FIVEX-351532 format. One record per residue (C-alpha): residue number from 1; residue in three letters; chain; x, y, z. Coordinates in nm, 4 decimals. Each point is the difference from the previous one (the first is absolute). Last residue first. Layout:
<atoms>
k_r_c_xx_yy_zz
NUM_ALA_A_X_Y_Z
...
</atoms>
This chain:
<atoms>
k_r_c_xx_yy_zz
476_UNK_A_-0.9977_-1.6729_-0.4712
475_UNK_A_-0.3945_0.0413_0.1208
474_UNK_A_0.0950_0.0989_0.3372
473_UNK_A_0.2306_0.2697_-0.1186
472_UNK_A_-0.1943_0.0989_-0.3265
471_UNK_A_-0.3269_0.0712_0.2220
470_UNK_A_0.2278_0.1704_0.2318
469_UNK_A_0.1176_0.2514_-0.2806
468_UNK_A_-0.3211_0.0601_-0.0971
467_UNK_A_-0.0682_0.1344_0.3342
466_UNK_A_0.2424_0.1833_0.0337
465_UNK_A_-0.0769_0.1786_-0.3512
464_UNK_A_-0.3203_0.0248_0.1570
463_UNK_A_0.0971_0.2018_0.3043
462_UNK_A_0.2293_0.2191_-0.1882
461_UNK_A_-0.2281_0.1734_-0.2457
460_UNK_A_-0.2688_0.0119_0.2603
459_UNK_A_0.2857_0.2158_0.1826
458_UNK_A_0.1229_0.1572_-0.2993
457_UNK_A_-0.3040_0.1814_-0.0847
456_UNK_A_-0.3011_-0.0889_0.1840
455_UNK_A_-0.1130_-0.0906_0.3615
454_UNK_A_-0.3818_0.0901_0.1280
453_UNK_A_-0.1472_-0.3103_0.0192
452_UNK_A_0.3301_-0.1620_0.0796
451_UNK_A_0.0710_0.2971_0.2734
450_UNK_A_-0.4050_-0.1009_0.1237
449_UNK_A_0.0471_-0.3736_0.0563
448_UNK_A_0.3428_0.0589_0.1646
447_UNK_A_-0.1010_0.2589_0.2752
446_UNK_A_-0.2760_-0.1893_0.0624
445_UNK_A_0.2220_-0.3110_0.0865
444_UNK_A_0.2799_0.2596_0.1729
443_UNK_A_-0.3056_0.1590_0.2151
442_UNK_A_-0.1441_0.3492_-0.0232
441_UNK_A_0.1331_0.2878_0.1311
440_UNK_A_0.3296_0.0857_-0.1949
439_UNK_A_0.3441_0.0972_0.1752
438_UNK_A_0.0605_-0.3955_-0.0518
437_UNK_A_-0.0739_0.0067_-0.3275
436_UNK_A_0.1912_0.2829_-0.1703
435_UNK_A_0.2740_-0.1413_0.2242
434_UNK_A_0.0106_-0.3407_-0.1434
433_UNK_A_-0.0797_0.1781_-0.3920
432_UNK_A_0.2558_0.2841_-0.0755
431_UNK_A_0.2284_0.0207_0.2886
430_UNK_A_0.0377_-0.3065_0.0186
429_UNK_A_0.0075_-0.1360_-0.3279
428_UNK_A_0.2302_0.2452_-0.0933
427_UNK_A_0.2595_-0.1311_0.2846
426_UNK_A_-0.0377_-0.3793_-0.0694
425_UNK_A_0.0672_0.1206_-0.3957
424_UNK_A_0.3330_0.1652_0.1391
423_UNK_A_0.1140_-0.2561_0.1908
422_UNK_A_-0.0516_-0.2902_-0.3072
421_UNK_A_0.2092_0.2662_-0.2128
420_UNK_A_0.2928_0.0055_0.2656
419_UNK_A_-0.0659_-0.3890_0.0461
418_UNK_A_0.0453_-0.0181_-0.4040
417_UNK_A_0.3079_0.2186_-0.0395
416_UNK_A_0.1764_-0.2602_0.2984
415_UNK_A_-0.0966_-0.2955_-0.2451
414_UNK_A_0.0925_0.1550_-0.3306
413_UNK_A_0.3558_0.0948_0.1700
412_UNK_A_0.0160_-0.3619_0.1756
411_UNK_A_-0.0311_-0.1444_-0.3728
410_UNK_A_0.3098_0.2347_-0.1058
409_UNK_A_0.1819_-0.2901_0.1783
408_UNK_A_-0.0632_-0.2263_-0.2785
407_UNK_A_0.2294_0.1482_-0.2233
406_UNK_A_0.2869_-0.2416_0.1337
405_UNK_A_0.2883_0.0887_0.0938
404_UNK_A_0.1661_0.4030_0.0245
403_UNK_A_0.3300_0.0403_-0.0802
402_UNK_A_-0.1114_0.0690_-0.3699
401_UNK_A_-0.1491_0.3070_0.1516
400_UNK_A_0.3416_0.1562_0.0983
399_UNK_A_-0.0065_0.2356_-0.3306
398_UNK_A_-0.3451_0.0108_-0.1711
397_UNK_A_0.0102_-0.2883_-0.2899
396_UNK_A_-0.1866_-0.1202_0.2284
395_UNK_A_-0.3523_0.1751_-0.0378
394_UNK_A_0.0023_-0.0287_-0.3397
393_UNK_A_0.0163_-0.3190_0.0246
392_UNK_A_-0.2720_-0.0270_0.2671
391_UNK_A_-0.2918_0.1181_-0.2874
390_UNK_A_0.0151_-0.2148_-0.2336
389_UNK_A_-0.1891_-0.2881_0.1598
388_UNK_A_0.0421_-0.3459_0.0973
387_UNK_A_0.3528_0.0053_0.0880
386_UNK_A_-0.0373_0.2826_0.3017
385_UNK_A_-0.3796_-0.0422_0.0746
384_UNK_A_0.0095_0.1883_0.3465
383_UNK_A_0.0920_0.3411_-0.2249
382_UNK_A_-0.3639_-0.0143_-0.1511
381_UNK_A_-0.1252_-0.0691_0.3510
380_UNK_A_0.2178_0.2971_0.1607
379_UNK_A_-0.0962_0.2356_-0.2270
378_UNK_A_-0.3715_-0.0863_-0.0106
377_UNK_A_-0.0528_-0.0227_0.3732
376_UNK_A_0.2070_0.3524_0.0147
375_UNK_A_-0.2155_0.1712_-0.2399
374_UNK_A_-0.2783_-0.0908_0.1852
373_UNK_A_0.1941_0.1299_0.3300
372_UNK_A_0.0247_0.3268_-0.1545
371_UNK_A_-0.3377_0.0135_-0.1582
370_UNK_A_-0.1218_-0.0491_0.3526
369_UNK_A_0.1644_0.2745_0.1242
368_UNK_A_-0.1029_0.2309_-0.2508
367_UNK_A_-0.3777_-0.0630_0.1411
366_UNK_A_0.1155_0.0392_0.2914
365_UNK_A_0.0850_0.3689_-0.0775
364_UNK_A_-0.3284_0.0626_-0.2108
363_UNK_A_-0.1879_-0.1091_0.2597
362_UNK_A_-0.1622_-0.3518_0.0453
361_UNK_A_-0.3899_-0.1176_-0.0384
360_UNK_A_0.0605_0.0805_-0.3879
359_UNK_A_-0.2945_0.1502_-0.1993
358_UNK_A_0.1921_0.3124_-0.0553
357_UNK_A_0.2759_-0.2683_-0.1703
356_UNK_A_-0.1414_-0.3272_-0.0778
355_UNK_A_0.3851_-0.1360_-0.0449
354_UNK_A_0.0661_-0.0387_0.4219
353_UNK_A_-0.2862_-0.1956_0.0215
352_UNK_A_0.0918_-0.2159_-0.2450
351_UNK_A_0.3475_-0.0459_0.1716
350_UNK_A_-0.1421_-0.0077_0.3499
349_UNK_A_-0.2447_-0.2682_-0.1202
348_UNK_A_0.3353_-0.2510_-0.1480
347_UNK_A_0.1179_0.0690_0.3398
346_UNK_A_-0.3102_-0.1280_0.1912
345_UNK_A_-0.0119_-0.3208_-0.2853
344_UNK_A_0.4089_-0.0718_0.1242
343_UNK_A_-0.0584_-0.0042_0.2869
342_UNK_A_-0.3223_-0.2105_0.0129
341_UNK_A_0.1365_-0.1912_-0.1958
340_UNK_A_0.3403_-0.0896_0.1657
339_UNK_A_0.3730_0.1331_-0.0923
338_UNK_A_0.1123_-0.4101_-0.0717
337_UNK_A_0.3706_0.0566_-0.0939
336_UNK_A_0.0873_-0.3656_0.1070
335_UNK_A_0.2469_-0.2016_0.1415
334_UNK_A_0.3248_-0.2594_-0.0844
333_UNK_A_0.0460_0.0072_-0.3377
332_UNK_A_0.2147_-0.1870_-0.2215
331_UNK_A_-0.1191_-0.1505_-0.3345
330_UNK_A_0.1853_-0.1708_-0.2793
329_UNK_A_0.3797_-0.0155_0.0723
328_UNK_A_0.1721_-0.1477_-0.2880
327_UNK_A_0.1822_-0.3414_-0.0607
326_UNK_A_-0.3026_-0.2210_0.1526
325_UNK_A_-0.2283_0.1837_-0.2838
324_UNK_A_0.1489_-0.1872_-0.2764
323_UNK_A_-0.0550_0.1672_-0.3131
322_UNK_A_-0.2290_-0.2083_-0.2380
321_UNK_A_0.0846_-0.2583_-0.1457
320_UNK_A_0.0632_-0.0306_-0.3787
319_UNK_A_-0.2189_0.2191_-0.2641
318_UNK_A_-0.2163_0.2702_0.1863
317_UNK_A_0.0414_0.1324_-0.3643
316_UNK_A_0.2613_0.1659_0.0751
315_UNK_A_-0.1260_0.3351_0.0749
314_UNK_A_-0.1793_-0.2197_0.3026
313_UNK_A_0.3669_-0.1170_0.1031
312_UNK_A_0.1575_0.3355_-0.0359
311_UNK_A_-0.3121_0.1912_0.2400
310_UNK_A_0.1241_-0.2756_0.2210
309_UNK_A_0.3245_0.0367_0.0340
308_UNK_A_-0.0341_0.3714_0.0408
307_UNK_A_-0.2936_0.0025_0.2469
306_UNK_A_0.1885_-0.2264_0.2273
305_UNK_A_0.2991_0.2032_-0.0443
304_UNK_A_-0.1990_0.2864_0.1542
303_UNK_A_-0.0515_-0.2249_0.3231
302_UNK_A_-0.2706_-0.0220_0.1444
301_UNK_A_-0.0179_0.2211_0.3292
300_UNK_A_-0.3636_0.0861_-0.0118
299_UNK_A_-0.1619_-0.1948_-0.3003
298_UNK_A_-0.3445_-0.1877_0.1716
297_UNK_A_-0.1163_-0.3335_0.1321
296_UNK_A_0.0684_-0.0160_0.3859
295_UNK_A_-0.1509_-0.2502_0.2022
294_UNK_A_0.1226_-0.3279_-0.2503
293_UNK_A_-0.1226_-0.2775_-0.0382
292_UNK_A_0.0530_-0.0603_-0.3637
291_UNK_A_0.2465_0.2610_-0.1404
290_UNK_A_0.2888_-0.2070_-0.1490
289_UNK_A_-0.1948_-0.2998_-0.1381
288_UNK_A_-0.0139_0.0246_-0.3324
287_UNK_A_0.3882_0.1234_0.0244
286_UNK_A_0.1355_-0.2793_0.1445
285_UNK_A_0.2858_0.0110_0.2431
284_UNK_A_-0.1263_0.2757_0.2194
283_UNK_A_-0.2335_-0.2287_0.2214
282_UNK_A_-0.1163_0.3190_0.2007
281_UNK_A_-0.1009_0.3536_-0.1783
280_UNK_A_-0.0184_0.1601_0.2330
279_UNK_A_0.0663_0.0188_0.3703
278_UNK_A_0.0444_0.3865_0.0183
277_UNK_A_-0.3007_0.1219_0.2343
276_UNK_A_-0.3300_0.1588_-0.0691
275_UNK_A_-0.2282_-0.0966_-0.3207
274_UNK_A_-0.0615_0.2109_-0.3532
273_UNK_A_-0.3537_0.1545_0.1596
272_UNK_A_0.1066_0.0322_0.3200
271_UNK_A_-0.2161_0.3078_0.0575
270_UNK_A_-0.1327_0.1531_-0.2407
269_UNK_A_0.0144_0.3940_-0.0049
268_UNK_A_0.3582_0.0565_0.0371
267_UNK_A_0.0613_-0.3452_-0.1607
266_UNK_A_-0.1046_0.1412_-0.3071
265_UNK_A_0.3443_0.1501_-0.0553
264_UNK_A_0.0409_-0.4358_-0.1043
263_UNK_A_-0.1157_0.0654_-0.3364
262_UNK_A_0.3025_0.2823_-0.0430
261_UNK_A_0.2637_-0.1903_0.1400
260_UNK_A_0.1716_0.1408_0.2940
259_UNK_A_0.3996_-0.0238_-0.0769
258_UNK_A_0.2130_-0.1775_0.2589
257_UNK_A_0.2753_-0.1244_-0.2841
256_UNK_A_0.0126_0.4080_-0.0942
255_UNK_A_0.4248_0.0402_0.1318
254_UNK_A_0.0699_-0.3450_-0.1475
253_UNK_A_-0.1680_0.0462_-0.3447
252_UNK_A_0.1647_0.3213_-0.0220
251_UNK_A_0.3548_-0.0110_0.1394
250_UNK_A_0.1735_-0.0441_-0.2899
249_UNK_A_-0.1846_0.3379_-0.1906
248_UNK_A_0.0790_0.1596_0.3503
247_UNK_A_0.3733_-0.1286_-0.0638
246_UNK_A_0.0188_0.1335_-0.3874
245_UNK_A_-0.1630_0.3203_0.1061
244_UNK_A_0.2368_0.0904_0.2164
243_UNK_A_-0.0435_0.0213_0.3738
242_UNK_A_0.1885_-0.2996_0.1254
241_UNK_A_-0.1699_-0.1997_0.2805
240_UNK_A_0.0600_-0.3232_-0.1834
239_UNK_A_0.2839_-0.1417_0.2126
238_UNK_A_0.0384_0.1691_0.3948
237_UNK_A_0.2843_0.2074_0.0291
236_UNK_A_-0.2410_0.2812_0.1743
235_UNK_A_-0.3347_-0.1209_-0.0334
234_UNK_A_-0.1381_-0.2395_0.3100
233_UNK_A_0.2411_-0.0546_0.2129
232_UNK_A_0.1720_0.3615_0.0304
231_UNK_A_-0.2910_0.2157_-0.1434
230_UNK_A_-0.2468_-0.1538_0.2073
229_UNK_A_0.2807_0.0399_0.3794
228_UNK_A_-0.0186_0.3568_-0.1284
227_UNK_A_-0.4185_0.0195_-0.0734
226_UNK_A_-0.0200_-0.1374_0.3697
225_UNK_A_0.2510_0.2428_0.1362
224_UNK_A_-0.1295_0.3126_-0.1570
223_UNK_A_-0.3749_-0.0765_0.0750
222_UNK_A_-0.0517_0.2494_0.2907
221_UNK_A_0.2155_0.3158_-0.1475
220_UNK_A_-0.1075_-0.1060_-0.3446
219_UNK_A_-0.3619_0.0103_0.0969
218_UNK_A_0.0867_0.3657_0.1689
217_UNK_A_0.1290_0.1500_-0.3450
216_UNK_A_-0.2636_-0.1776_-0.1712
215_UNK_A_-0.3181_0.1134_0.1803
214_UNK_A_0.2350_0.4059_-0.0169
213_UNK_A_0.0313_-0.0189_-0.3836
212_UNK_A_-0.3688_-0.1136_-0.0190
211_UNK_A_-0.1160_0.3132_0.2386
210_UNK_A_0.1517_0.2505_-0.2186
209_UNK_A_-0.0854_-0.2104_-0.3323
208_UNK_A_-0.4025_0.0859_0.1728
207_UNK_A_0.1282_0.3806_0.1016
206_UNK_A_0.0782_0.0381_-0.4016
205_UNK_A_-0.3259_-0.1875_-0.1506
204_UNK_A_-0.1627_0.2582_0.2982
203_UNK_A_0.1735_0.3096_-0.1485
202_UNK_A_-0.0805_-0.0880_-0.3609
201_UNK_A_-0.3610_-0.0891_0.0357
200_UNK_A_-0.1552_0.3070_0.1267
199_UNK_A_-0.1930_-0.0762_0.3405
198_UNK_A_-0.2013_-0.2522_0.1357
197_UNK_A_0.1099_-0.3492_0.0868
196_UNK_A_-0.0373_-0.2584_-0.3143
195_UNK_A_0.3881_0.0829_-0.1227
194_UNK_A_0.1232_-0.0543_0.3385
193_UNK_A_-0.1900_-0.3747_0.0556
192_UNK_A_0.1088_-0.0866_-0.3228
191_UNK_A_0.4322_0.0935_0.0240
190_UNK_A_-0.0221_-0.2496_0.3384
189_UNK_A_-0.2282_-0.2597_-0.1301
188_UNK_A_0.2666_-0.0051_-0.2720
187_UNK_A_0.3094_-0.0127_0.2407
186_UNK_A_-0.2319_-0.2545_0.2050
185_UNK_A_-0.0035_-0.2068_-0.3063
184_UNK_A_0.3637_-0.0051_-0.0496
183_UNK_A_0.0526_-0.1277_0.3255
182_UNK_A_-0.2355_-0.2829_-0.0356
181_UNK_A_0.2682_-0.0995_-0.2661
180_UNK_A_0.2791_0.0198_0.1688
179_UNK_A_-0.1465_-0.2008_0.3174
178_UNK_A_-0.1132_-0.2747_-0.2490
177_UNK_A_0.3845_-0.0068_-0.0840
176_UNK_A_0.0463_-0.0191_0.3402
175_UNK_A_-0.2879_-0.0465_0.1930
174_UNK_A_0.1029_0.0450_0.4001
173_UNK_A_0.2837_0.2611_-0.0759
172_UNK_A_-0.1584_0.1436_-0.2654
171_UNK_A_-0.3606_0.0495_0.1960
170_UNK_A_0.2227_0.0991_0.2911
169_UNK_A_0.1469_0.2944_-0.2514
168_UNK_A_-0.3492_0.0675_-0.1007
167_UNK_A_-0.1169_-0.0083_0.3883
166_UNK_A_0.3233_0.2663_0.1394
165_UNK_A_-0.1271_0.2147_-0.3346
164_UNK_A_-0.3083_0.0915_0.1268
163_UNK_A_0.1130_0.0890_0.3276
162_UNK_A_0.2246_0.2506_-0.1693
161_UNK_A_-0.3265_0.1416_-0.1738
160_UNK_A_-0.1903_-0.0405_0.3146
159_UNK_A_0.3190_0.1804_0.2284
158_UNK_A_-0.0922_0.2904_-0.3332
157_UNK_A_-0.3709_0.0664_0.0918
156_UNK_A_0.0189_-0.0341_0.3345
155_UNK_A_0.2849_0.2313_-0.0176
154_UNK_A_-0.1250_0.2478_-0.2698
153_UNK_A_-0.3423_0.0608_0.2788
152_UNK_A_-0.3361_-0.1187_-0.0900
151_UNK_A_0.0077_-0.3590_-0.1315
150_UNK_A_-0.2550_-0.0593_-0.3032
149_UNK_A_0.2953_-0.1044_-0.2747
148_UNK_A_0.1582_-0.1448_0.2519
147_UNK_A_-0.2400_-0.2200_0.0613
146_UNK_A_-0.0447_-0.1310_-0.3582
145_UNK_A_0.3894_-0.0761_-0.0249
144_UNK_A_-0.0202_-0.1685_0.3338
143_UNK_A_-0.2700_-0.2027_-0.1000
142_UNK_A_0.1591_-0.0877_-0.2993
141_UNK_A_0.2824_-0.1385_0.1729
140_UNK_A_-0.1736_-0.2127_0.2493
139_UNK_A_-0.1875_-0.1101_-0.3467
138_UNK_A_0.3499_-0.1234_-0.1564
137_UNK_A_0.1498_-0.1476_0.3829
136_UNK_A_-0.3245_-0.2836_-0.0034
135_UNK_A_0.0853_-0.0429_-0.3475
134_UNK_A_0.3292_-0.0432_0.0845
133_UNK_A_-0.0280_-0.1944_0.2620
132_UNK_A_-0.2413_-0.1945_-0.2274
131_UNK_A_0.3241_-0.0750_-0.2095
130_UNK_A_0.2008_-0.0738_0.3105
129_UNK_A_-0.2286_-0.2811_0.1019
128_UNK_A_0.1258_-0.2489_-0.2742
127_UNK_A_-0.1051_-0.3077_0.2053
126_UNK_A_-0.2611_-0.1666_-0.2197
125_UNK_A_-0.2343_0.1246_0.2661
124_UNK_A_0.1070_0.3395_-0.0668
123_UNK_A_-0.0293_-0.0149_-0.3530
122_UNK_A_-0.3293_-0.1467_0.0313
121_UNK_A_-0.1408_0.2773_0.1730
120_UNK_A_0.1503_0.2749_-0.1765
119_UNK_A_-0.1256_-0.1531_-0.4023
118_UNK_A_-0.3177_-0.1572_0.1905
117_UNK_A_-0.1543_0.3994_0.1621
116_UNK_A_-0.0522_-0.1220_0.3265
115_UNK_A_0.2103_0.3402_0.1077
114_UNK_A_-0.0590_0.1860_-0.1869
113_UNK_A_-0.4282_-0.0213_0.0126
112_UNK_A_0.0332_-0.0051_0.3431
111_UNK_A_0.1430_0.3235_-0.0487
110_UNK_A_-0.2691_0.1649_-0.2363
109_UNK_A_-0.2716_-0.1205_0.2455
108_UNK_A_0.1244_0.1292_0.2835
107_UNK_A_0.0809_0.3377_-0.1706
106_UNK_A_-0.3255_-0.0103_-0.1684
105_UNK_A_-0.2330_-0.0563_0.2528
104_UNK_A_0.1612_0.3127_0.2281
103_UNK_A_-0.0639_0.2193_-0.3173
102_UNK_A_0.3162_0.0929_-0.1990
101_UNK_A_0.1846_0.3378_0.1071
100_UNK_A_0.3243_-0.0945_-0.2533
99_UNK_A_0.1904_-0.0200_0.3528
98_UNK_A_-0.2374_-0.2815_0.1580
97_UNK_A_0.0509_-0.1899_-0.3865
96_UNK_A_0.3853_-0.0347_0.0457
95_UNK_A_0.0030_-0.1259_0.4064
94_UNK_A_-0.2775_-0.2421_-0.1140
93_UNK_A_0.2576_-0.0721_-0.2840
92_UNK_A_0.3077_-0.0307_0.3043
91_UNK_A_-0.2219_-0.1765_0.2368
90_UNK_A_-0.1186_-0.2908_-0.2799
89_UNK_A_0.3334_-0.0333_-0.1307
88_UNK_A_0.1972_0.0036_0.3918
87_UNK_A_-0.2391_-0.2847_0.1016
86_UNK_A_0.1093_-0.1813_-0.3037
85_UNK_A_0.3240_0.0562_0.0944
84_UNK_A_-0.0476_-0.1343_0.3240
83_UNK_A_-0.2325_-0.2832_-0.0389
82_UNK_A_0.3487_-0.1069_-0.2788
81_UNK_A_0.2438_0.0054_0.2091
80_UNK_A_-0.1652_-0.1165_0.3022
79_UNK_A_-0.0166_-0.4132_-0.0229
78_UNK_A_0.4042_-0.0468_-0.1537
77_UNK_A_0.1086_0.3297_0.2425
76_UNK_A_-0.1129_-0.1564_0.3122
75_UNK_A_0.2130_-0.3182_-0.0761
74_UNK_A_0.2957_0.1911_-0.1359
73_UNK_A_0.0429_0.2552_0.2704
72_UNK_A_-0.2614_0.2485_0.0523
71_UNK_A_0.2018_0.3493_0.0821
70_UNK_A_0.2649_-0.1229_-0.2671
69_UNK_A_-0.2542_-0.0882_-0.2682
68_UNK_A_-0.2180_0.2648_0.0204
67_UNK_A_0.2853_0.2477_-0.0381
66_UNK_A_0.1380_-0.1695_-0.2887
65_UNK_A_-0.3316_0.0279_-0.1545
64_UNK_A_-0.0598_0.3150_0.1442
63_UNK_A_0.3193_0.1912_-0.0757
62_UNK_A_0.3342_0.0433_0.0780
61_UNK_A_0.2496_-0.1957_-0.2206
60_UNK_A_0.0877_-0.3352_0.0165
59_UNK_A_0.2881_-0.1473_-0.2043
58_UNK_A_0.0531_-0.2557_-0.2748
57_UNK_A_0.2679_-0.1047_-0.2286
56_UNK_A_-0.0794_-0.3232_-0.2020
55_UNK_A_0.0530_-0.3869_0.0979
54_UNK_A_0.3049_-0.2445_-0.1701
53_UNK_A_-0.2714_-0.2096_-0.1097
52_UNK_A_-0.3316_0.0750_0.2170
51_UNK_A_-0.0564_0.0291_0.3464
50_UNK_A_0.3479_0.1923_0.0496
49_UNK_A_-0.1855_0.3924_0.0818
48_UNK_A_0.2856_0.2244_0.0442
47_UNK_A_-0.0568_0.2492_0.2561
46_UNK_A_0.0871_0.3460_0.0304
45_UNK_A_-0.0830_0.2729_0.3153
44_UNK_A_-0.2759_-0.0605_0.0387
43_UNK_A_-0.0382_-0.3639_-0.0050
42_UNK_A_0.2010_0.0303_0.3706
41_UNK_A_-0.3205_0.1175_0.1305
40_UNK_A_-0.1250_-0.2580_-0.1449
39_UNK_A_0.0771_-0.3730_-0.0405
38_UNK_A_-0.0777_-0.0561_-0.4026
37_UNK_A_0.3089_-0.1602_-0.0390
36_UNK_A_-0.0419_-0.2374_0.2378
35_UNK_A_-0.3169_-0.1655_-0.1108
34_UNK_A_-0.3345_0.0525_0.1871
33_UNK_A_-0.2202_0.1813_-0.2694
32_UNK_A_0.1775_-0.2149_-0.2992
31_UNK_A_-0.1466_-0.3130_0.1651
30_UNK_A_-0.3659_0.1788_0.1357
29_UNK_A_-0.0374_0.0106_-0.3912
28_UNK_A_-0.0923_0.4250_-0.0946
27_UNK_A_-0.1211_-0.0314_-0.3763
26_UNK_A_-0.2583_-0.2485_0.0814
25_UNK_A_-0.1632_0.1217_0.3497
24_UNK_A_-0.3763_0.0018_0.0169
23_UNK_A_-0.1490_-0.2032_0.2693
22_UNK_A_0.3434_-0.0981_0.2872
21_UNK_A_-0.0508_-0.2515_0.2776
20_UNK_A_0.1613_-0.0660_0.2469
19_UNK_A_-0.2218_0.1134_0.2523
18_UNK_A_-0.3537_0.0746_-0.1372
17_UNK_A_-0.0127_0.3531_0.0066
16_UNK_A_0.0847_0.0014_-0.3414
15_UNK_A_-0.2881_-0.1806_-0.1178
14_UNK_A_-0.2711_0.2853_0.0695
13_UNK_A_0.1960_0.2191_-0.3047
12_UNK_A_-0.3688_0.0757_-0.1575
11_UNK_A_-0.1376_-0.0016_0.3216
10_UNK_A_0.2154_0.2275_0.1268
9_UNK_A_0.0680_0.2130_-0.2941
8_UNK_A_-0.3756_0.0674_0.0231
7_UNK_A_0.0377_0.1330_0.3685
6_UNK_A_0.2300_0.1565_0.0256
5_UNK_A_-0.0888_0.2278_-0.3672
4_UNK_A_-0.2816_0.0463_0.2344
3_UNK_A_0.1439_0.1183_0.2578
2_UNK_A_0.2748_0.2492_-0.1355
1_UNK_A_-0.3286_0.1351_-0.2097
</atoms>
């Protein structure tokens, strides 16, 4: 798996082998990396980022990102930061699927699906590799918890639970609010893992709660320094961070500006449906040609004030001049959320198979896991809609949630959940079809012919449905 990932990343990042050239790094300019305020190891004791205005308090802490920066230096870091983050992600997903006792094919394809997921891959290439590291740590944390569940001794069990806590803490140290979001995912995962095991429900849930407490303890231990720095620089004494109702309401537009428009959820299945990048609209002086020659034409990042102004103009019968787009941020996006047609298709197959009850290829325990990840996809997607749907408002009212900006970050949860469902789907396909075909005496082509003559029920409906979907796709 390591060799396979290395070959794929070497091809995709081949230009990084050229001296003096960094292929992808929008948020990591070499000028910033080589500045005096970023010198290590001095910044581990604190620093002041003085490149903008009067500057801000900064400081390094032990972690993946700062460790790589210290080890590789500015130039090596700019070249290798994204590939290393994606390598960790692929290995993390592969490790998780292995602990779930998936087939080798499912483990490998699941790891590649995570690493090449556009939501994670484009974020890493943009320069936000810390988010990719957080997803990788989430996979490692879940793997440690599953491994702890299967441990043969109490020492092994609690050491692995503590390791899960350290990886969660590393995710928080890397991804800040994204790490905090996924720490909740891991906590819910741990509780469901306990409930979905054998034995009476109450003792299982009690043990699950204890494990969550241990995970939280070790996570706080590892992430104490970055949490302290973030609170000091982004929350404490900062305007608009009070938790009263009036402040939250006032901060709503700012906190939810980068929400996922409902129509753009189709980008999970259709790559580039609304384009990419953010160099639109152009020629903002005139409304009529503001959207011409642009690359991205969706709504992500649009200022909520624009919608209010435009709706008011429509209510007034479109009298007078329309709102000037130049006075607002109309759209701004730098990546994509494309999960992959094959990933979504196999994930959907797994979801539908789990509803077959006695005829399902999955056991009851596996079916419950699939339902869990189906619920994760739905809940994450509803929260990612942010201000474009009513669901995020109830979540926003919880203490501390207003500190999180951009509900679109929950699309990471959608993509992670779909990748896991994809792993279940590949595992089910391998166990039920590929291995059966391999053990048969006939060739694959002969097996395929005899299979279609005998297939019925769910399998026949699935093939016919896929054929119809393919025909519609070709026509479109």
